[in-house]
C-alpha positions in Angstrom: 24.0 -1.9 15.0 20.9 -2.9 16.8 18.6 -2.0 13.8 20.6 -4.0 11.3 18.2 -6.2 9.3 15.1 -4.4 10.5 12.5 -3.4 8.0 11.6 0.2 8.8 8.9 0.8 6.3 6.9 -1.5 3.9 4.6 -1.3 0.9 2.3 -3.7 -0.8 1.6 -4.1 -4.5 -1.0 -5.7 -6.8 -3.6 -5.8 -4.0 -7.3 -5.3 -4.3 -9.4 -3.1 -2.0 -10.3 -6.0 0.3 -6.6 -6.8 1.0 -5.3 -3.3 1.9 -6.6 -3.0 5.5 -5.8 -6.6 6.5 -2.3 -6.1 5.1 -1.7 -3.6 7.9 -2.0 -6.3 10.5 1.6 -7.5 10.1 3.6 -4.3 9.8 1.0 -2.0 11.4 2.0 1.7 11.0 5.1 0.6 9.1 2.9 -0.1 6.0 3.2 3.1 4.2 2.3 2.5 0.5 0.2 0.7 -2.0 1.5 0.2 -5.6 -1.1 -0.8 -8.2 -1.7 -0.3 -11.9 -3.4 3.1 -12.5 -3.0 5.4 -15.5 -5.1 7.3 -18.0 -5.4 4.0 -19.9 -5.9 1.7 -16.9 -8.4 2.7 -14.3 -8.7 -0.6 -12.5 -7.2 0.7 -9.3 -9.8 3.4 -8.6 -11.2 1.6 -5.5 -7.7 1.0 -4.1 -6.7 4.6 -4.8 -9.7 5.8 -2.7 -9.3 3.3 0.1 -5.6 3.8 0.7 -6.4 7.4 1.7 -8.3 6.4 4.9 -5.2 5.0 6.7 -3.0 7.7 5.0 -1.0 5.3 2.7 0.8 6.7 -0.3 -0.3 5.4 -3.7 2.3 4.6 -6.3 0.8 4.1 -9.8 2.6 1.8 -12.2 
């Protein structure tokens, strides 16, 4: 198994807008998602929600 122990895809959580793009430096295109607090009651993640769209990252609200 040559791929054993290899991370294929990665995500980040609890990041602010300034951390999203630099976070891609390590995994590159393997960074596929951002998970932050966002709901009808908590709108803190609005900037992150908009910014993650530029590189095509999925947004996972929690």
